[in-house]
C-alpha positions as CSV (number, residue, x, y, z in Angstrom):
1,M,36.0,78.1,26.3
2,K,34.8,76.4,23.2
3,H,36.1,79.1,20.9
4,P,39.8,78.7,21.6
5,L,39.4,75.0,21.0
6,I,37.8,75.6,17.7
7,L,40.6,78.0,16.7
8,L,43.2,75.5,17.7
9,A,41.5,72.8,15.7
10,F,41.3,75.1,12.7
11,L,45.0,75.9,12.9
12,A,46.0,72.3,13.3
13,I,44.2,71.6,10.0
14,A,45.2,74.7,8.1
15,L,48.9,74.9,8.9
16,P,49.9,71.6,7.3
17,A,48.0,72.5,4.2
18,H,50.1,75.7,4.0
19,A,53.3,73.7,4.3
20,D,52.2,71.5,1.4
21,S,51.6,74.6,-0.7
22,D,55.2,75.8,0.1
23,H,56.6,72.4,-0.8
24,D,54.7,72.4,-4.1
25,A,56.0,75.9,-4.9
26,A,59.6,74.8,-4.2
27,R,59.2,71.7,-6.4
28,R,57.9,73.9,-9.3
29,A,60.8,76.3,-8.9
30,L,63.3,73.4,-9.0
31,E,61.6,72.0,-12.1
32,R,61.8,75.4,-13.8
33,G,65.5,75.7,-12.9
34,E,65.0,78.7,-10.7
35,V,66.7,77.1,-7.7
36,L,69.2,74.3,-7.1
37,A,68.7,71.1,-5.1
38,L,70.5,70.9,-1.8
39,A,72.6,68.0,-3.2
40,E,73.8,70.2,-6.1
41,I,74.7,73.1,-3.8
42,L,76.7,70.8,-1.5
43,A,78.5,69.3,-4.5
44,I,79.5,72.8,-5.7
45,V,80.6,73.9,-2.2
46,G,82.5,70.6,-1.8
47,R,84.6,71.3,-4.9
48,D,85.8,74.6,-3.6
C-alpha cells in the first residue's frame, strides 16, 4: 500500500512543476510575438 501513496505524492509535486513550464513557454512565445494575448484577441473580435 505504500507504493500508491508514494506515486500520488510524486504526481502532486511533479504536475504543478509541469504547469509552470507551460506557463513559461507561453510567456516566451508572447514576448517573441508568436501568439497574441487574450485581451488583444478579444479586442480584434469585438471590432468585427
